N, C-alpha and C positions, 0 to 999 in steps of 0.2 A: 471581619476585622480581628477577632480573637484568634482565628486560624492563622492569620498572617503573623500575629505576635508570637504564636507557638513556633512557627517556622523560623522566625528571626531568632528566638531564644535557642532553638536547636542549632541553627547555623552559628550563633555566637559561641556555643559550647564547643563546636568543632573547631572554630577559628582560634579559640583560646587554648587549644591543646599545647601549642608551642610555649605559651606563657606558663602553663601548668608545669611543663617539663623544666623550664628555666627556674621557676620558683622552687621546685623540689629537686633540683639537680644534685645537691649534696646528699639528700636522703636516698636518691637512686644510686648515687656513687657508693654510699655505705652498704646498701644491699648487694651491689655488684661485687665489691671488695670482700664482703663477708662470704658470699657464695664461692668466689674464686679461691679464697684461702681454705674454705671447707673442703674443696676437692684437692687442693695442693697439699693439705695436711692429712688427707685420707680420713676426714671426719673427726680428727682429734681436737679441732678447734671447738667442737660442740660438746666436749666432755664437761660434766657438771663442774668439776674443779676449775677448769679454764674459764667457764662462763662466770663463775663466782669471782675469780680473780680479775676478770676484765674490768669490772667497775672498781674493785678494791685497789688495784694497782694504778688506776687512773683517777682515784678519788681526789687526790691533791690537785690534779689538773682541772677537774670540774669546779672545785671550790675557787681556785685562783682565777679561772676563766670567767667566773661570774663577776668578780671584781674588775678584771681586765677589760671586760666588755664596757663597763661604765667609763673607763679611761678612753677607750677607742671611740665610743660614741661622741665624746667631746670634740672630735676632729681628727680621728685617726691616730691619736696619741697613745703611747704605750708606757709601761713601767718595767724598766730593765733590772730593777733592784730586788724583785720579789724572791728570786732564788737565794740571794744573799741574806735577806731578812729571815728566810726559813732556816738557813744555817745559823744565824745569830740567835734566833729564838729557840731553836732546837738545842743549841749548845748551852744556853742559859738554863733551860729546863733540865737537861741531863746533869749539869753540874749541881744545880740546886737539889735535885732528888738524890743522885748517887753520891756525890762528894760531901754534901752538907746535910742531907737527911731532912730537908725542909718539907713541910706539909704539902701533900699533892695538890689540894684545891687552891692553896695559896700560890703554889708554883704556877698552876694553870692561869690564875687571875693575873699574876705578875707578867707572864709571858704574853697574854693577850693584850695587856696594856702596853707592853714593850713594842709589839707589832704595831699597835695603834699610834704610839709615839713616833715610830719611824715614818708612818704614813702622814701624820700631822706635820712633821718636819719637812717632808718633801712637798706636801700639799700647800704649805705656806709659801715656799719659794715659787712654786708653779702658779698658784692661784692669785696671790697678792703681789708678789714681786715680778711675776711674769717671766721667770727664767724658763727657757724652753724645756719641756718635759724630758726630751731625750738627754739633754746635758745634765739636768738635775738627777734623774734616776741612774744615769751612767755613773755619776759621782757617788750616789748612794750604793750602787752595786759594789764599788771598791771599799767604801767606808764600812758598810755592814758586814761584808765578808771578812774584812780585817778584824773587826770587833769580835766576830764569831770565833776566829782562829785564836785571838788573844784569850778569850774566855776558856776555850778548850785547851789552851797551851799546846796547840799543834798536836793533840792526841785524839784518839778515838775513845769516846766515853759512852758506855752502854747503860741502859736502864732496865732493871729487872723487877721493879716494883709492880706487883700484880694489880693493885688498885688502879694505878695510872694506865697500865696496858689495857685493862678491862674497860675503862671509860671510852676507849677509842677502837679497840680491836676485838672485843669479846663477841661471841655469837649468842643471839637472843634465844632463850629457851622458855617457852610458856608452859607452866604446869598443866597437865591434862591433854595438851596437844603434842608436846615434844618429849621424847625420851631417847635413850641411847640407840634404839633400833628404829625409831619412827619420828620423823620431823614433819609436822602438818601445818605449823604456823605460816610458812611462806605461801601455802595454797590458800589459806584463809585470807591472807593479805592480798593475794592476787585476785580473788573473787570480789573482795570489798573494793579494791581499786577499780576493777572493771565496772562494777555497778556505779561507782561515783562518776567515772568517765562518761558512761552512757546517760546517766541522769543529767549531768552537766550539759551534754549536747542537747538533750531534749528540752531542758530548762532554757538554754540559750536561744534555741530556735523559737520556742513559745514566746519568749520575751521580745525577740525581734519582730515576730509576726504581730504581736499585740501593738507594738509601736509603729508598725508599717515600714520597718527597715528592709532594705534589700538584703537577701542572703543566698547562700549556695543552695543547690538542690538537696533534697533530703537524702538521696542516694549518696551524694558526695560527703555530706557531714557524717551520716550514720556509718557509711562505709569506712571512713577514716577512723572513727571512734571504735568500731568493731575490730579493725586491724590492730590498732594500738592496744586494745584490751587483750586480744589473743596473744600478741607478742609479749606483753607484760605477764600474762598468766603462764605462758610457756617458760619464761625466764624464772618466774617464781617456782615453777615445778622443778626446774634444774637446781635451784637453790635447795629445795627440799631433798634432793638426791645427794647433796654434799653435806654441809654443816648447818644450813639454814641461813638466816638473815644476820649479817654482821652489824654491829653498832656503828662501824665506820660508814656503812652503806646508808644508815639512818641519818648520820650527820650530813652526808653528801646530798641526799634527797631533800632534807629540810632546807639546806642552804639554797639549793636550786629552786625550790618552791617559793621561798621568801623573795629571792631576787627576780623570779619571773613575775610575781605579784607586783613588786615595786616598779619594774620597768613597763609592765603592760596595763596595770590597773590604777596607778596613782599619778596625780599631777606632778609630784616631785620627780617621779621617774621620767616623765616626759621632758623635763628640763634638760636632761642629758642629750636627748635627741634634738631638742631645739638649739642648744649651743652648737652641736655638730652640724646642724643644717644651715644655720645662719646666726652667728654670734652677735652681730651688730643689731639685727632685728630683735633678737632675744633680749638684748640690753634695753632697747627702746620700749619693749613691752613691760619693763619693770622688773625683770628677773636679774638677780645678782649673779652674774656669770663667774665672778671671782670665787664666790662661795661654792658654785657648782664644781669648778675645778678642784677646789680644796677638799670637798667632800669625796670626790671620786678617788683621789689619791690617799686620803686618810682611810677611807674604806678599804682600799687595796692593801694598805699596810696591816690593817686588822685581820683581813682574810689570810694574808701571808703568815701572820703570827699563828693563826689557827692551823694552817697547813704545816707549820713547823712542828706543832704538837702531833698532828696526824702522822707525819713522816717519821718522827721519832718513835711513836708507838708502833707503827707498822714494821719498821726496820729493826727497832730495838737498840739502836745506837746512832751516834752522830759524829762526824769529823769535819775537818776544814773544807772538804769538797762537797759536803751535802748540799743539795739544792742547785748544783751546777747545771745550767741550761734549762732548769724548770720553767723559767719565764718564757722560753721559746715555745715550749709545749702549750702553755696557756695562750700566748699570742697566736700561735698556729691554729689552735682550736677555734678561736674567735673568727679569724679570717676564713678558715675553711668552712666554718658554720654559717657564713653569709654576712658577717659584719663588713661594712664598707671601709675601704682603705682611706676614705675621705671623712669618715665619721657620719653620724646622723642616722645610721640604720644598723640593725642587728637585733637578735633575740636570744633569750636564754635557751629555748628549744634548739635553735640553730647551733649554739655553743655546745650543747650536749651532743648533737650529731657530729660536730667537728671533733670533739674529744674522743667519742667512740670510734670514729673513723681512724684516728691516729692510734688508738688503743688496739683496734683489730689488726692494723698493719704491724704494730710492734709485736703483738702476741703471735700472729700468724708466722711472721718471719723468725721469731724466736723458736717456735715449735719446729720449723723447718731447719733450724740450725744455722741460719744466715747471720753473719756477724753484724756488730753495731755500725760498722762503716757503711754497709749497704742500707741499713735502716735509716741512717741520717740522709743518705742520698735520696731514698724514696720519699721520706717525709718532706724534705726540702722541695722535691719536684711537685708533690701534691699541693704544698703551700703556694708555690709559684703559680701553678695552674689556677688555683682558686682565686688568687689576687688578679691575675690576668683576666679571668672570666668576669670578675667584678668591675674592673676598669673598662673593659670592652662593653659590657652591658650598660654601664653608666653613660658612656659616650653615645651609644645607640639610642638611649632614652632621653638624651639631651640634658642630663644632669651636669 
């Protein structure tokens, strides 16, 4: 009898190969695109500076996409106003710092609250009055863009305050590890992160075994953890060959970790999936769905406010066009990363993969000297393919 079970398990593993490829299709696509552009750019994609800039240039996308995912989970809804909120918040910050000389920390607090206020405004109409999210955020897109241009007086305002810029864009230097000719802190971070990942895998498997839960094979779990650890360490090595770890990268990683914890480990995070899966059943279970919608869009406004500060610090200036089409990158990252067009499914790791895929496409084509027009065409095609894949897969699974 045990021999039969082993045979069935082996057969099941072989049978599930297609399911494995489907589940990890975007990860595979990211690897394929990365390898493709590596050869098309004659290896320039892997330069240390390019690898450092890959996450820094797409940091705002990752932060926004974490918030956008919560909106999408509630039923495929999106927020079209985030780019305009970035313009408004960035404009207010630039004017407060450069034109009025207001304290940096007070400015940051005011701008974060301003982004939150924009989200609360839209969340109220969407959650409690039940105005469709598309219409509400489309109106917000025009309103907040207009406010931003009024604040800027249709001018470009730059920020040169070193304290403000260092809060978001400085490179971390640890005494004893980092100097002008040697940067070791990224290597230490890479080793520590690898140890944490491997220990988490071991702890998780031990916990499941203790409780009698079904789990993947040891080879599958440890193989994935080792692969992630190696990739992470290699990336940290590349950072050590350039300028080290940027504060902006820390901001992005912290935000992604927080929202991954919320969506995967908390009951509150599961509410967003429940609303997108079946709103009526969720209401009958005692969950206030109006509040869930409200929090999703209020949160999105807060993160857009943070992105306004990140963009201002990275670029060093803001104008009336800042943030244009940023919302499309965030939405695209979510859908490419596996979020369902109908809501109810999607993960932060998937969002990260989607954002990186778009980032590699942008960087690879820029290195090759291909213009923005073709970049838009390629990104649009990738997004369309991802959504078609989701819709077809949903129909086949009977959802």
